[in-house]
N, C-alpha and C positions, 0 to 999 in steps of 0.2 A: 599983426604981421600977415601978409597974404601967403597962400600956399606956395611952396617952393618945390623944385625938383630935388632929386637925391644927389645931384652932382656934387655940390659943395660939401654936404654932410659926409658923402663917401670919401671924398678927397681928404677930409680931416680925419676920418676913421682910419684910413690906410696910413696916414702920416703918424698918427698918435696911438695906433694899435688898440682900438676898441671897436665894438660892434654896435649897430643901431637896431633897436627892436622894431620889428614890423608886426603889428598886432591886428588881427582880423576883427572887423567891425560888422555888426548886424543890426544894432538898434541904438537908441539914444543913450541908454544907461552904460553900454559898453564904451561908446565914444567918450562920454563924460569921464568914466573911470580911467581910461587910458590917458587922455589929455591932461586931466587933473594930476595924475601921477607924474607924467613927463614934466609938467610945469613945476611941480614941487621939487623935482630932482634937477631942474634946469637942463633938460636933455632934449636933443632933437628926437623926433619920433616919426614913424611911418604908419599911417592908417591905411589898411588894405581891405578891399572888398572883393570877394570871389564872385563869380557869375551867379552862384547860388544865393549869396547875400543880396545881390542886385535884384534878382527875381523876387526875393522875400520883401525887402525894404523899399524897393523901387528907387531908381537913380536920383530923381529930384529930391527925395527925402534924405538920402545919404549925403548928397552934396550940400544941402542946406544945413543939416545938422553939423557937418564939419565946418561950414562957414561960421556957425554960431560959436563953435569951440574956439575958432581963431579970433573972434571978437573978445573972448574972455582971457586969452593967454597969448603972450608974446614969445613964442618959441618956434623954431623951424619945424613945420609940419608938411609932409608930402602925402598926397592922396594917390594910392596905387591900386591898380587892378591886379588881383592875385589869380594866377592860372587862367589867363585869357585863352579860351579854347580855339578862337579863330580870329581872322582879320576883322570881321564885322563887329565883334564884341570890343576889340581894342579900339576900333574907330569910334564906336559909340561913346566909350569912356573918354577918349581924347576930346571929342566934340562937346562933352559935357563937363569939362573942366578938370579932369584928372591930370596930375602932373607927371605921372609915371604909369606905365603899363607893363605887364608881363605877358608875353606870348609863349604858351607852352606847346612847343612842337615836339616834345620828347617822345610822343607816341609814334611819330613818323620816323622813317629812315633818315640818315644823315643829310642827304641832298634835299629831301622834302622839307626837313627842319630848317635848313639854310635858306631855302627859297621863301618859306612862309615868314621866317624871322626878318629877312631882308625887306619883304613887302611892308611889314609893320614898322620897321625902323625908318624906312623912307617916309612914310606918312607921318609918323610921330615926330621925327626930327624937323620936318617942315612946319610943324605946329608947336615947336619948342618943348616937346615932351620926350622924356627919356624912356629907354626900353630895357627890360630884363628878359633874358631868354633862359632856356634850360637845355642842358645836355647831360644825358644819362637818365635813368628812370628810378624814381623812389617807389618802394613798395608802400602799400597801405591804402586806406580808404578815407576820403575827406571830401565832402560836398560832391562835385562831379568827377573827382579824381579817384580812380579805382585801378590799382596795379597789383597783380598777384605777386607774391614773394619770389616765385620762380622766374618772373619776367623782369625783376629789378636788375639794374646793372650799374656798375661804377662808371664815373666819367673818365674817359681816356684823356690824359693831359695833352698829348700831341693833337688830338682831335679838337680839344678845347681851344688851342691856339689858332688852328685853321678856322674854326667856327667863328671866333671873335673877329678875325681878320676879314673874313668874307661877308659877315653880316653887319658889322659895325655896331653891334649891340653895346649898350652902356654898362651892363653888369650881367653876370652869368651865375645861374643856379646850378650847383654841381651835386652829384650823388656820391657820398663817401660813407654811407651807412645809416643815415637818418631815414625815417619813414613817416608817412602821414597817419593820423589817428591816435588812439589811446594805447594801442598795442604795438609798440615799436620793436621790442626785443623779447624773445622767448627765453634766452639765456643771458649771458653777461653782455652788457652794452659795449659796443666797440665801434669806433669811428676810424676811418683810414686817413690819419693825419699825414701819412707819407704821400698819398695822392694829392691832398691839399697843398703840401709843400712843393710838389713838382709843378702843379698848376700855377701856383704863385710865382714860381721861378720862370715859367714860360710866358705868362701874361701878367707881369708885376703891376701894371697900371690899370688892370680891370678889376673892379670890385666884385668880390665873390659872395654868393648868397647860399645860406643853408635853409632848405625847406624842411618841414616835418620835424621841427626842433623844440617842441614842447618838452618840458621835464616830466610831464604827467605827475605833478607834485603829489607825493604819497598822502600828505595830510588832506589834500582836497579830494582825492579818491576815497579816503577813509570817511570824510565828512559825507560825501554822496552816499556811500554804502551804509553808514550808520543811520542815516535818516531815510532809508527805504530804497536806495538805489541798488543796482545790480551791475557793478563794473569790476568783476573779479580779475586779478592778474594783470591789470593795466600797468604798463611800464614804459617810461620814456628815456630821454637823454639826460644823464646826470648833469647837474649844474656845473660840476668841475670840468666836464668835457666841453660844455658850451663856453665856459670861460676860457679854456685853452684855445678853442676855435677863435674866440674874439681877439685874442692877442697873437694869433698865428696867421692872420690875414683875411679872416671872414669879416665883411663889412655890414652884412644884413642878416639877421636871424629871425625867422618867422615863428610866431607864436599864435596858436588858435586853440588847441585842445585845453591848455591850462586855463584860458579864459572861460571856456564852456564849463569846465569843472567847477571853477570858482562861482560862477553865476548859479549853476544848478545846485551846488552844495548849499549855498546860502539860502536859496529859495526853499529847498527841501527842509532845511532846519527850521525855518519859520513855520511852514505848514505842519511839521511834526510837533513842534512845541505849542503851537496855537492853531488847532484845527478850525477855529472859528474865523480865522483871518481871511478876508476877501478883498481888502483894499490893496490894489496893486502897489501903491506907494509903500505899504508896510513890508512887502517882501522884495520889491525891486530896489529899495534904498540899501538894505544890507548887501544885496547882490552887487550893486554898483560899488559899494565900499570895499568888498572883497576883491573885485576886479582891480580897483585902484591899488590895493595893497599888493596884489600879485604882480602887477606891472611895475610898481616901484621896486619890488625885490629884484625883478629881472634887470631893470636899468641899473640899479645901484650895486648889486652884489654879483651879478653874472656878466652883464655885457660891458660894464665899465663906462657908460655914457653919461653918468651924472656930471653936471657942470661943464658939459661940452656943447651946449647950445650956442 
């Protein structure tokens, strides 16, 4: 199956009340783990690359590895730019075969965000590509995204309606309490489902996206720390909250940190248990397997997208 846009998968998710996992990719093993899990669960999936991932892996390698995954599996797969910082980056991805791009104008004021998003929408739509935009600011640090906790802000529902009407964006990332990175909450985890409900009421036909939505799975954090890591106090969004979001109108849930933890924990375990190991296949194979297991859990037990392909 060729790459698809998110249009049909989002329409189905809104109608049947489930979310689609958008998993960040950086290398071959992560791509294999994600797509193998999605295929086994018969789930649509979004592979997304940040500008940092593109700098690291280089865009021809990323696109060709995704093409290889499509040759192995017959499920709906979208290739998405995560947190596009400017028009030029979005254009580059569109011109290189991405089927979806995100323009992140949340660091600008409302009018500047509208203007930038509209510029990307016009170019993307002319090339058959869909656009995700963001309104509101998520705290946390991940790749090139760095927002202090004091600068974070919830999405205003009325503004969200105006923003979608004026830009024509295809989906909207909102801020209801999630944050980027491994340290999402200092105290009790809390998401503003009241804001989500109001936004869905005002723009019922617009797919809603949650960024910064890794669970920061405790077992994976413990694995990293047990085998020499130093990630104390990391805390994410509980699975129960993410499941509630998936049945309450969120169509796309982003996951990056949990995949990093899975890969790092598995590799650390091999090196700790066998200091003589130096064959990359010996430590990247269990890393890939744990990424696959983590993604399958998200799809099956949290997002509800199993058998929705």
